[in-house]
mmCIF file as Biopython writes it, N, C-alpha, C and O atoms, coordinates in Angstrom:
data_model
#
loop_
_atom_site.group_PDB
_atom_site.id
_atom_site.type_symbol
_atom_site.label_atom_id
_atom_site.label_alt_id
_atom_site.label_comp_id
_atom_site.label_asym_id
_atom_site.label_entity_id
_atom_site.label_seq_id
_atom_site.pdbx_PDB_ins_code
_atom_site.Cartn_x
_atom_site.Cartn_y
_atom_site.Cartn_z
_atom_site.occupancy
_atom_site.B_iso_or_equiv
_atom_site.auth_seq_id
_atom_site.auth_asym_id
_atom_site.pdbx_PDB_model_num
ATOM 1   N N  . MET A ? 1  ? 117.202 122.613 115.271 1.0 0.0 1  A 1 
ATOM 2   C CA . MET A ? 1  ? 116.059 123.335 115.809 1.0 0.0 1  A 1 
ATOM 3   C C  . MET A ? 1  ? 114.780 122.522 115.628 1.0 0.0 1  A 1 
ATOM 4   O O  . MET A ? 1  ? 113.912 122.526 116.500 1.0 0.0 1  A 1 
ATOM 5   N N  . VAL A ? 2  ? 114.664 121.829 114.502 1.0 0.0 2  A 1 
ATOM 6   C CA . VAL A ? 2  ? 113.473 121.012 114.276 1.0 0.0 2  A 1 
ATOM 7   C C  . VAL A ? 2  ? 113.381 119.919 115.328 1.0 0.0 2  A 1 
ATOM 8   O O  . VAL A ? 2  ? 112.296 119.621 115.827 1.0 0.0 2  A 1 
ATOM 9   N N  . ARG A ? 3  ? 114.524 119.319 115.665 1.0 0.0 3  A 1 
ATOM 10  C CA . ARG A ? 3  ? 114.526 118.293 116.705 1.0 0.0 3  A 1 
ATOM 11  C C  . ARG A ? 3  ? 114.018 118.844 118.026 1.0 0.0 3  A 1 
ATOM 12  O O  . ARG A ? 3  ? 113.247 118.197 118.734 1.0 0.0 3  A 1 
ATOM 13  N N  . LYS A ? 4  ? 114.465 120.046 118.341 1.0 0.0 4  A 1 
ATOM 14  C CA . LYS A ? 4  ? 114.058 120.645 119.612 1.0 0.0 4  A 1 
ATOM 15  C C  . LYS A ? 4  ? 112.546 120.886 119.632 1.0 0.0 4  A 1 
ATOM 16  O O  . LYS A ? 4  ? 111.899 120.635 120.648 1.0 0.0 4  A 1 
ATOM 17  N N  . LEU A ? 5  ? 111.986 121.358 118.548 1.0 0.0 5  A 1 
ATOM 18  C CA . LEU A ? 5  ? 110.549 121.571 118.477 1.0 0.0 5  A 1 
ATOM 19  C C  . LEU A ? 5  ? 109.787 120.254 118.541 1.0 0.0 5  A 1 
ATOM 20  O O  . LEU A ? 5  ? 108.749 120.172 119.198 1.0 0.0 5  A 1 
ATOM 21  N N  . SER A ? 6  ? 110.287 119.232 117.873 1.0 0.0 6  A 1 
ATOM 22  C CA . SER A ? 6  ? 109.596 117.950 117.890 1.0 0.0 6  A 1 
ATOM 23  C C  . SER A ? 6  ? 109.741 117.273 119.246 1.0 0.0 6  A 1 
ATOM 24  O O  . SER A ? 6  ? 108.887 116.473 119.629 1.0 0.0 6  A 1 
ATOM 25  N N  . ALA A ? 7  ? 110.808 117.579 119.975 1.0 0.0 7  A 1 
ATOM 26  C CA . ALA A ? 7  ? 110.997 117.002 121.305 1.0 0.0 7  A 1 
ATOM 27  C C  . ALA A ? 7  ? 109.875 117.419 122.250 1.0 0.0 7  A 1 
ATOM 28  O O  . ALA A ? 7  ? 109.418 116.613 123.061 1.0 0.0 7  A 1 
ATOM 29  N N  . ASP A ? 8  ? 109.429 118.665 122.154 1.0 0.0 8  A 1 
ATOM 30  C CA . ASP A ? 8  ? 108.316 119.118 122.983 1.0 0.0 8  A 1 
ATOM 31  C C  . ASP A ? 8  ? 107.038 118.368 122.654 1.0 0.0 8  A 1 
ATOM 32  O O  . ASP A ? 8  ? 106.285 117.999 123.554 1.0 0.0 8  A 1 
ATOM 33  N N  . ALA A ? 9  ? 106.787 118.139 121.369 1.0 0.0 9  A 1 
ATOM 34  C CA . ALA A ? 9  ? 105.598 117.393 120.956 1.0 0.0 9  A 1 
ATOM 35  C C  . ALA A ? 9  ? 105.661 115.953 121.453 1.0 0.0 9  A 1 
ATOM 36  O O  . ALA A ? 9  ? 104.661 115.404 121.914 1.0 0.0 9  A 1 
ATOM 37  N N  . LYS A ? 10 ? 106.851 115.342 121.357 1.0 0.0 10 A 1 
ATOM 38  C CA . LYS A ? 10 ? 107.009 113.968 121.842 1.0 0.0 10 A 1 
ATOM 39  C C  . LYS A ? 10 ? 106.834 113.913 123.347 1.0 0.0 10 A 1 
ATOM 40  O O  . LYS A ? 10 ? 106.238 112.974 123.874 1.0 0.0 10 A 1 
ATOM 41  N N  . GLU A ? 11 ? 107.350 114.914 124.036 1.0 0.0 11 A 1 
ATOM 42  C CA . GLU A ? 11 ? 107.226 114.957 125.487 1.0 0.0 11 A 1 
ATOM 43  C C  . GLU A ? 11 ? 105.760 115.053 125.896 1.0 0.0 11 A 1 
ATOM 44  O O  . GLU A ? 11 ? 105.335 114.393 126.845 1.0 0.0 11 A 1 
ATOM 45  N N  . ASP A ? 12 ? 104.988 115.867 125.188 1.0 0.0 12 A 1 
ATOM 46  C CA . ASP A ? 12 ? 103.559 115.983 125.473 1.0 0.0 12 A 1 
ATOM 47  C C  . ASP A ? 12 ? 102.843 114.664 125.220 1.0 0.0 12 A 1 
ATOM 48  O O  . ASP A ? 12 ? 101.989 114.259 126.007 1.0 0.0 12 A 1 
ATOM 49  N N  . GLU A ? 13 ? 103.186 113.998 124.130 1.0 0.0 13 A 1 
ATOM 50  C CA . GLU A ? 13 ? 102.566 112.716 123.808 1.0 0.0 13 A 1 
ATOM 51  C C  . GLU A ? 13 ? 102.922 111.657 124.849 1.0 0.0 13 A 1 
ATOM 52  O O  . GLU A ? 13 ? 102.073 110.855 125.237 1.0 0.0 13 A 1 
ATOM 53  N N  . MET A ? 14 ? 104.171 111.654 125.297 1.0 0.0 14 A 1 
ATOM 54  C CA . MET A ? 14 ? 104.592 110.694 126.310 1.0 0.0 14 A 1 
ATOM 55  C C  . MET A ? 14 ? 103.865 110.947 127.631 1.0 0.0 14 A 1 
ATOM 56  O O  . MET A ? 14 ? 103.473 110.005 128.319 1.0 0.0 14 A 1 
ATOM 57  N N  . LYS A ? 15 ? 103.688 112.212 127.978 1.0 0.0 15 A 1 
ATOM 58  C CA . LYS A ? 15 ? 102.971 112.542 129.207 1.0 0.0 15 A 1 
ATOM 59  C C  . LYS A ? 15 ? 101.511 112.111 129.099 1.0 0.0 15 A 1 
ATOM 60  O O  . LYS A ? 15 ? 100.935 111.604 130.062 1.0 0.0 15 A 1 
ATOM 61  N N  . LYS A ? 16 ? 100.914 112.316 127.919 1.0 0.0 16 A 1 
ATOM 62  C CA . LYS A ? 16 ? 99.533  111.908 127.710 1.0 0.0 16 A 1 
ATOM 63  C C  . LYS A ? 16 ? 99.399  110.384 127.837 1.0 0.0 16 A 1 
ATOM 64  O O  . LYS A ? 16 ? 98.457  109.889 128.455 1.0 0.0 16 A 1 
ATOM 65  N N  . ASN A ? 17 ? 100.348 109.646 127.249 1.0 0.0 17 A 1 
ATOM 66  C CA . ASN A ? 17 ? 100.318 108.188 127.343 1.0 0.0 17 A 1 
ATOM 67  C C  . ASN A ? 17 ? 100.498 107.720 128.780 1.0 0.0 17 A 1 
ATOM 68  O O  . ASN A ? 17 ? 99.837  106.780 129.218 1.0 0.0 17 A 1 
ATOM 69  N N  . ARG A ? 18 ? 101.386 108.371 129.507 1.0 0.0 18 A 1 
ATOM 70  C CA . ARG A ? 18 ? 101.610 108.014 130.914 1.0 0.0 18 A 1 
ATOM 71  C C  . ARG A ? 18 ? 100.365 108.268 131.745 1.0 0.0 18 A 1 
ATOM 72  O O  . ARG A ? 18 ? 99.987  107.438 132.571 1.0 0.0 18 A 1 
ATOM 73  N N  . ASP A ? 19 ? 99.726  109.413 131.531 1.0 0.0 19 A 1 
ATOM 74  C CA . ASP A ? 19 ? 98.500  109.729 132.262 1.0 0.0 19 A 1 
ATOM 75  C C  . ASP A ? 19 ? 97.394  108.730 131.942 1.0 0.0 19 A 1 
ATOM 76  O O  . ASP A ? 19 ? 96.621  108.343 132.818 1.0 0.0 19 A 1 
ATOM 77  N N  . LYS A ? 20 ? 97.327  108.317 130.677 1.0 0.0 20 A 1 
ATOM 78  C CA . LYS A ? 20 ? 96.332  107.322 130.264 1.0 0.0 20 A 1 
ATOM 79  C C  . LYS A ? 20 ? 96.581  106.004 130.990 1.0 0.0 20 A 1 
ATOM 80  O O  . LYS A ? 20 ? 95.641  105.379 131.481 1.0 0.0 20 A 1 
ATOM 81  N N  . LEU A ? 21 ? 97.843  105.578 131.060 1.0 0.0 21 A 1 
ATOM 82  C CA . LEU A ? 21 ? 98.181  104.350 131.758 1.0 0.0 21 A 1 
ATOM 83  C C  . LEU A ? 21 ? 97.783  104.438 133.231 1.0 0.0 21 A 1 
ATOM 84  O O  . LEU A ? 21 ? 97.183  103.510 133.773 1.0 0.0 21 A 1 
ATOM 85  N N  . LEU A ? 22 ? 98.117  105.549 133.869 1.0 0.0 22 A 1 
ATOM 86  C CA . LEU A ? 22 ? 97.792  105.694 135.289 1.0 0.0 22 A 1 
ATOM 87  C C  . LEU A ? 22 ? 96.292  105.673 135.534 1.0 0.0 22 A 1 
ATOM 88  O O  . LEU A ? 22 ? 95.839  105.098 136.524 1.0 0.0 22 A 1 
ATOM 89  N N  . SER A ? 23 ? 95.517  106.286 134.654 1.0 0.0 23 A 1 
ATOM 90  C CA . SER A ? 23 ? 94.061  106.263 134.837 1.0 0.0 23 A 1 
ATOM 91  C C  . SER A ? 23 ? 93.503  104.871 134.584 1.0 0.0 23 A 1 
ATOM 92  O O  . SER A ? 23 ? 92.562  104.455 135.260 1.0 0.0 23 A 1 
ATOM 93  N N  . GLU A ? 24 ? 94.074  104.130 133.607 1.0 0.0 24 A 1 
ATOM 94  C CA . GLU A ? 24 ? 93.644  102.759 133.375 1.0 0.0 24 A 1 
ATOM 95  C C  . GLU A ? 24 ? 93.958  101.880 134.579 1.0 0.0 24 A 1 
ATOM 96  O O  . GLU A ? 24 ? 93.138  101.053 134.978 1.0 0.0 24 A 1 
ATOM 97  N N  . LEU A ? 25 ? 95.129  102.057 135.149 1.0 0.0 25 A 1 
ATOM 98  C CA . LEU A ? 25 ? 95.508  101.269 136.320 1.0 0.0 25 A 1 
ATOM 99  C C  . LEU A ? 25 ? 94.610  101.587 137.511 1.0 0.0 25 A 1 
ATOM 100 O O  . LEU A ? 25 ? 94.220  100.690 138.257 1.0 0.0 25 A 1 
ATOM 101 N N  . ALA A ? 26 ? 94.289  102.846 137.683 1.0 0.0 26 A 1 
ATOM 102 C CA . ALA A ? 26 ? 93.402  103.226 138.785 1.0 0.0 26 A 1 
ATOM 103 C C  . ALA A ? 26 ? 92.015  102.643 138.581 1.0 0.0 26 A 1 
ATOM 104 O O  . ALA A ? 26 ? 91.404  102.154 139.532 1.0 0.0 26 A 1 
ATOM 105 N N  . ALA A ? 27 ? 91.507  102.689 137.352 1.0 0.0 27 A 1 
ATOM 106 C CA . ALA A ? 27 ? 90.187  102.152 137.067 1.0 0.0 27 A 1 
ATOM 107 C C  . ALA A ? 27 ? 90.155  100.636 137.252 1.0 0.0 27 A 1 
ATOM 108 O O  . ALA A ? 27 ? 89.196  100.097 137.803 1.0 0.0 27 A 1 
ATOM 109 N N  . SER A ? 28 ? 91.192  99.955  136.795 1.0 0.0 28 A 1 
ATOM 110 C CA . SER A ? 28 ? 91.194  98.496  136.928 1.0 0.0 28 A 1 
ATOM 111 C C  . SER A ? 28 ? 91.359  98.069  138.372 1.0 0.0 28 A 1 
ATOM 112 O O  . SER A ? 28 ? 90.843  97.023  138.764 1.0 0.0 28 A 1 
ATOM 113 N N  . SER A ? 29 ? 92.064  98.850  139.169 1.0 0.0 29 A 1 
ATOM 114 C CA . SER A ? 29 ? 92.215  98.473  140.588 1.0 0.0 29 A 1 
ATOM 115 C C  . SER A ? 29 ? 90.914  98.687  141.347 1.0 0.0 29 A 1 
ATOM 116 O O  . SER A ? 29 ? 90.639  97.978  142.316 1.0 0.0 29 A 1 
ATOM 117 N N  . GLU A ? 30 ? 90.113  99.655  140.918 1.0 0.0 30 A 1 
ATOM 118 C CA . GLU A ? 30 ? 88.817  99.872  141.566 1.0 0.0 30 A 1 
ATOM 119 C C  . GLU A ? 30 ? 87.844  98.761  141.201 1.0 0.0 30 A 1 
ATOM 120 O O  . GLU A ? 30 ? 87.076  98.304  142.048 1.0 0.0 30 A 1 
ATOM 121 N N  . VAL A ? 31 ? 87.872  98.325  139.952 1.0 0.0 31 A 1 
ATOM 122 C CA . VAL A ? 31 ? 86.945  97.303  139.485 1.0 0.0 31 A 1 
ATOM 123 C C  . VAL A ? 31 ? 87.378  95.917  139.941 1.0 0.0 31 A 1 
ATOM 124 O O  . VAL A ? 31 ? 86.558  95.136  140.423 1.0 0.0 31 A 1 
ATOM 125 N N  . ASN A ? 32 ? 88.661  95.608  139.792 1.0 0.0 32 A 1 
ATOM 126 C CA . ASN A ? 32 ? 89.195  94.281  140.110 1.0 0.0 32 A 1 
ATOM 127 C C  . ASN A ? 32 ? 89.953  94.307  141.421 1.0 0.0 32 A 1 
ATOM 128 O O  . ASN A ? 32 ? 91.174  94.154  141.434 1.0 0.0 32 A 1 
ATOM 129 N N  . ASP A ? 33 ? 89.266  94.494  142.493 1.0 0.0 33 A 1 
ATOM 130 C CA . ASP A ? 33 ? 89.935  94.534  143.783 1.0 0.0 33 A 1 
ATOM 131 C C  . ASP A ? 33 ? 90.069  93.114  144.333 1.0 0.0 33 A 1 
ATOM 132 O O  . ASP A ? 33 ? 89.635  92.818  145.446 1.0 0.0 33 A 1 
ATOM 133 N N  . SER A ? 34 ? 90.690  92.234  143.517 1.0 0.0 34 A 1 
ATOM 134 C CA . SER A ? 34 ? 90.786  90.824  143.897 1.0 0.0 34 A 1 
ATOM 135 C C  . SER A ? 34 ? 92.223  90.421  144.210 1.0 0.0 34 A 1 
ATOM 136 O O  . SER A ? 34 ? 92.600  89.271  143.986 1.0 0.0 34 A 1 
ATOM 137 N N  . GLY A ? 35 ? 93.016  91.329  144.715 1.0 0.0 35 A 1 
ATOM 138 C CA . GLY A ? 35 ? 94.353  91.004  145.157 1.0 0.0 35 A 1 
ATOM 139 C C  . GLY A ? 35 ? 95.346  90.753  144.050 1.0 0.0 35 A 1 
ATOM 140 O O  . GLY A ? 35 ? 95.690  91.661  143.293 1.0 0.0 35 A 1 
ATOM 141 N N  . ILE A ? 36 ? 95.810  89.513  143.954 1.0 0.0 36 A 1 
ATOM 142 C CA . ILE A ? 36 ? 96.909  89.176  143.051 1.0 0.0 36 A 1 
ATOM 143 C C  . ILE A ? 36 ? 96.533  89.392  141.582 1.0 0.0 36 A 1 
ATOM 144 O O  . ILE A ? 36 ? 97.389  89.769  140.782 1.0 0.0 36 A 1 
ATOM 145 N N  . ASN A ? 37 ? 95.271  89.160  141.215 1.0 0.0 37 A 1 
ATOM 146 C CA . ASN A ? 37 ? 94.875  89.342  139.815 1.0 0.0 37 A 1 
ATOM 147 C C  . ASN A ? 37 ? 95.041  90.790  139.360 1.0 0.0 37 A 1 
ATOM 148 O O  . ASN A ? 37 ? 95.555  91.044  138.271 1.0 0.0 37 A 1 
ATOM 149 N N  . SER A ? 38 ? 94.613  91.726  140.178 1.0 0.0 38 A 1 
ATOM 150 C CA . SER A ? 38 ? 94.755  93.128  139.791 1.0 0.0 38 A 1 
ATOM 151 C C  . SER A ? 38 ? 96.223  93.544  139.791 1.0 0.0 38 A 1 
ATOM 152 O O  . SER A ? 38 ? 96.627  94.388  138.992 1.0 0.0 38 A 1 
ATOM 153 N N  . PHE A ? 39 ? 97.027  92.956  140.684 1.0 0.0 39 A 1 
ATOM 154 C CA . PHE A ? 39 ? 98.459  93.248  140.686 1.0 0.0 39 A 1 
ATOM 155 C C  . PHE A ? 39 ? 99.114  92.752  139.400 1.0 0.0 39 A 1 
ATOM 156 O O  . PHE A ? 39 ? 99.912  93.469  138.797 1.0 0.0 39 A 1 
ATOM 157 N N  . VAL A ? 40 ? 98.787  91.547  138.982 1.0 0.0 40 A 1 
ATOM 158 C CA . VAL A ? 40 ? 99.357  90.976  137.759 1.0 0.0 40 A 1 
ATOM 159 C C  . VAL A ? 40 ? 98.950  91.805  136.544 1.0 0.0 40 A 1 
ATOM 160 O O  . VAL A ? 40 ? 99.778  92.068  135.672 1.0 0.0 40 A 1 
ATOM 161 N N  . ILE A ? 41 ? 97.709  92.212  136.479 1.0 0.0 41 A 1 
ATOM 162 C CA . ILE A ? 41 ? 97.234  93.044  135.364 1.0 0.0 41 A 1 
ATOM 163 C C  . ILE A ? 41 ? 97.990  94.372  135.356 1.0 0.0 41 A 1 
ATOM 164 O O  . ILE A ? 41 ? 98.401  94.843  134.295 1.0 0.0 41 A 1 
ATOM 165 N N  . ALA A ? 42 ? 98.174  94.973  136.520 1.0 0.0 42 A 1 
ATOM 166 C CA . ALA A ? 42 ? 98.897  96.244  136.605 1.0 0.0 42 A 1 
ATOM 167 C C  . ALA A ? 42 ? 100.342 96.088  136.149 1.0 0.0 42 A 1 
ATOM 168 O O  . ALA A ? 42 ? 100.866 96.947  135.441 1.0 0.0 42 A 1 
ATOM 169 N N  . VAL A ? 43 ? 100.991 94.990  136.553 1.0 0.0 43 A 1 
ATOM 170 C CA . VAL A ? 43 ? 102.383 94.754  136.143 1.0 0.0 43 A 1 
ATOM 171 C C  . VAL A ? 43 ? 102.475 94.574  134.638 1.0 0.0 43 A 1 
ATOM 172 O O  . VAL A ? 43 ? 103.363 95.138  133.999 1.0 0.0 43 A 1 
ATOM 173 N N  . ILE A ? 44 ? 101.567 93.797  134.067 1.0 0.0 44 A 1 
ATOM 174 C CA . ILE A ? 44 ? 101.587 93.562  132.617 1.0 0.0 44 A 1 
ATOM 175 C C  . ILE A ? 44 ? 101.364 94.859  131.858 1.0 0.0 44 A 1 
ATOM 176 O O  . ILE A ? 44 ? 102.066 95.134  130.885 1.0 0.0 44 A 1 
ATOM 177 N N  . LYS A ? 45 ? 100.393 95.662  132.290 1.0 0.0 45 A 1 
ATOM 178 C CA . LYS A ? 45 ? 100.147 96.939  131.620 1.0 0.0 45 A 1 
ATOM 179 C C  . LYS A ? 45 ? 101.344 97.872  131.748 1.0 0.0 45 A 1 
ATOM 180 O O  . LYS A ? 45 ? 101.690 98.577  130.799 1.0 0.0 45 A 1 
ATOM 181 N N  . GLY A ? 46 ? 101.972 97.879  132.913 1.0 0.0 46 A 1 
ATOM 182 C CA . GLY A ? 46 ? 103.147 98.711  133.120 1.0 0.0 46 A 1 
ATOM 183 C C  . GLY A ? 46 ? 104.307 98.280  132.235 1.0 0.0 46 A 1 
ATOM 184 O O  . GLY A ? 46 ? 104.981 99.121  131.640 1.0 0.0 46 A 1 
ATOM 185 N N  . LEU A ? 47 ? 104.544 96.970  132.146 1.0 0.0 47 A 1 
ATOM 186 C CA . LEU A ? 47 ? 105.614 96.466  131.278 1.0 0.0 47 A 1 
ATOM 187 C C  . LEU A ? 47 ? 105.333 96.773  129.817 1.0 0.0 47 A 1 
ATOM 188 O O  . LEU A ? 47 ? 106.243 97.128  129.067 1.0 0.0 47 A 1 
ATOM 189 N N  . HIS A ? 48 ? 104.082 96.638  129.412 1.0 0.0 48 A 1 
ATOM 190 C CA . HIS A ? 48 ? 103.717 96.957  128.028 1.0 0.0 48 A 1 
ATOM 191 C C  . HIS A ? 48 ? 104.000 98.426  127.735 1.0 0.0 48 A 1 
ATOM 192 O O  . HIS A ? 48 ? 104.540 98.762  126.681 1.0 0.0 48 A 1 
ATOM 193 N N  . PHE A ? 49 ? 103.635 99.293  128.667 1.0 0.0 49 A 1 
ATOM 194 C CA . PHE A ? 49 ? 103.883 100.718 128.505 1.0 0.0 49 A 1 
ATOM 195 C C  . PHE A ? 49 ? 105.379 101.005 128.376 1.0 0.0 49 A 1 
ATOM 196 O O  . PHE A ? 49 ? 105.803 101.762 127.503 1.0 0.0 49 A 1 
ATOM 197 N N  . ILE A ? 50 ? 106.166 100.394 129.250 1.0 0.0 50 A 1 
ATOM 198 C CA . ILE A ? 50 ? 107.620 100.620 129.227 1.0 0.0 50 A 1 
ATOM 199 C C  . ILE A ? 50 ? 108.229 100.146 127.915 1.0 0.0 50 A 1 
ATOM 200 O O  . ILE A ? 50 ? 109.048 100.844 127.318 1.0 0.0 50 A 1 
ATOM 201 N N  . LEU A ? 51 ? 107.827 98.953  127.463 1.0 0.0 51 A 1 
ATOM 202 C CA . LEU A ? 51 ? 108.371 98.425  126.210 1.0 0.0 51 A 1 
ATOM 203 C C  . LEU A ? 51 ? 107.981 99.293  125.013 1.0 0.0 51 A 1 
ATOM 204 O O  . LEU A ? 51 ? 108.788 99.489  124.104 1.0 0.0 51 A 1 
ATOM 205 N N  . GLU A ? 52 ? 106.776 99.806  125.004 1.0 0.0 52 A 1 
ATOM 206 C CA . GLU A ? 52 ? 106.346 100.704 123.924 1.0 0.0 52 A 1 
ATOM 207 C C  . GLU A ? 52 ? 107.173 101.993 123.940 1.0 0.0 52 A 1 
ATOM 208 O O  . GLU A ? 52 ? 107.568 102.482 122.882 1.0 0.0 52 A 1 
ATOM 209 N N  . GLU A ? 53 ? 107.436 102.544 125.117 1.0 0.0 53 A 1 
ATOM 210 C CA . GLU A ? 53 ? 108.236 103.756 125.217 1.0 0.0 53 A 1 
ATOM 211 C C  . GLU A ? 53 ? 109.665 103.510 124.746 1.0 0.0 53 A 1 
ATOM 212 O O  . GLU A ? 53 ? 110.249 104.355 124.068 1.0 0.0 53 A 1 
ATOM 213 N N  . ILE A ? 54 ? 110.224 102.367 125.098 1.0 0.0 54 A 1 
ATOM 214 C CA . ILE A ? 54 ? 111.575 102.033 124.644 1.0 0.0 54 A 1 
ATOM 215 C C  . ILE A ? 54 ? 111.598 101.924 123.124 1.0 0.0 54 A 1 
ATOM 216 O O  . ILE A ? 54 ? 112.526 102.407 122.476 1.0 0.0 54 A 1 
ATOM 217 N N  . LYS A ? 55 ? 110.580 101.293 122.561 1.0 0.0 55 A 1 
ATOM 218 C CA . LYS A ? 55 ? 110.510 101.140 121.110 1.0 0.0 55 A 1 
ATOM 219 C C  . LYS A ? 55 ? 110.410 102.504 120.427 1.0 0.0 55 A 1 
ATOM 220 O O  . LYS A ? 55 ? 111.084 102.751 119.427 1.0 0.0 55 A 1 
ATOM 221 N N  . VAL A ? 56 ? 109.580 103.377 120.961 1.0 0.0 56 A 1 
ATOM 222 C CA . VAL A ? 56 ? 109.398 104.709 120.373 1.0 0.0 56 A 1 
ATOM 223 C C  . VAL A ? 56 ? 110.690 105.510 120.468 1.0 0.0 56 A 1 
ATOM 224 O O  . VAL A ? 56 ? 111.061 106.205 119.521 1.0 0.0 56 A 1 
ATOM 225 N N  . ARG A ? 57 ? 111.368 105.420 121.588 1.0 0.0 57 A 1 
ATOM 226 C CA . ARG A ? 57 ? 112.603 106.199 121.767 1.0 0.0 57 A 1 
ATOM 227 C C  . ARG A ? 57 ? 113.763 105.635 120.956 1.0 0.0 57 A 1 
ATOM 228 O O  . ARG A ? 57 ? 114.661 106.385 120.572 1.0 0.0 57 A 1 
ATOM 229 N N  . SER A ? 58 ? 113.765 104.333 120.687 1.0 0.0 58 A 1 
ATOM 230 C CA . SER A ? 58 ? 114.894 103.747 119.963 1.0 0.0 58 A 1 
ATOM 231 C C  . SER A ? 58 ? 114.743 103.877 118.455 1.0 0.0 58 A 1 
ATOM 232 O O  . SER A ? 58 ? 115.741 103.767 117.743 1.0 0.0 58 A 1 
ATOM 233 N N  . LEU A ? 59 ? 113.549 104.104 117.938 1.0 0.0 59 A 1 
ATOM 234 C CA . LEU A ? 59 ? 113.371 104.240 116.493 1.0 0.0 59 A 1 
ATOM 235 C C  . LEU A ? 59 ? 114.171 105.390 115.894 1.0 0.0 59 A 1 
ATOM 236 O O  . LEU A ? 59 ? 114.798 105.191 114.854 1.0 0.0 59 A 1 
ATOM 237 N N  . PRO A ? 60 ? 114.187 106.581 116.488 1.0 0.0 60 A 1 
ATOM 238 C CA . PRO A ? 60 ? 115.009 107.653 115.905 1.0 0.0 60 A 1 
ATOM 239 C C  . PRO A ? 60 ? 116.491 107.306 115.871 1.0 0.0 60 A 1 
ATOM 240 O O  . PRO A ? 60 ? 117.197 107.727 114.954 1.0 0.0 60 A 1 
ATOM 241 N N  . MET A ? 61 ? 116.970 106.558 116.834 1.0 0.0 61 A 1 
ATOM 242 C CA . MET A ? 61 ? 118.381 106.177 116.848 1.0 0.0 61 A 1 
ATOM 243 C C  . MET A ? 61 ? 118.695 105.186 115.743 1.0 0.0 61 A 1 
ATOM 244 O O  . MET A ? 61 ? 119.797 105.197 115.195 1.0 0.0 61 A 1 
ATOM 245 N N  . LEU A ? 62 ? 117.741 104.331 115.410 1.0 0.0 62 A 1 
ATOM 246 C CA . LEU A ? 62 ? 117.970 103.335 114.376 1.0 0.0 62 A 1 
ATOM 247 C C  . LEU A ? 62 ? 117.986 103.943 112.985 1.0 0.0 62 A 1 
ATOM 248 O O  . LEU A ? 62 ? 118.606 103.384 112.080 1.0 0.0 62 A 1 
ATOM 249 N N  . THR A ? 63 ? 117.316 105.080 112.791 1.0 0.0 63 A 1 
ATOM 250 C CA . THR A ? 63 ? 117.237 105.696 111.463 1.0 0.0 63 A 1 
ATOM 251 C C  . THR A ? 63 ? 118.418 106.603 111.169 1.0 0.0 63 A 1 
ATOM 252 O O  . THR A ? 63 ? 118.513 107.142 110.067 1.0 0.0 63 A 1 
ATOM 253 N N  . ARG A ? 64 ? 119.311 106.786 112.116 1.0 0.0 64 A 1 
ATOM 254 C CA . ARG A ? 64 ? 120.463 107.673 111.888 1.0 0.0 64 A 1 
ATOM 255 C C  . ARG A ? 64 ? 121.461 107.038 110.991 1.0 0.0 64 A 1 
ATOM 256 O O  . ARG A ? 64 ? 122.493 107.639 110.691 1.0 0.0 64 A 1 
#
């Protein structure tokens, strides 16, 4: 039951992080409308976000 309750909290945190990433990407695309540079920055930020999420999700599995 504790896992189920903590899953909701993690889900909210993940949604907040995703929304933050999307707003950062939108802001950087408005400021840096220079084609390939803004695309590269968006890809790097997206990959960083994905790797952080993988790390966060894999930590509970490693502690079992």
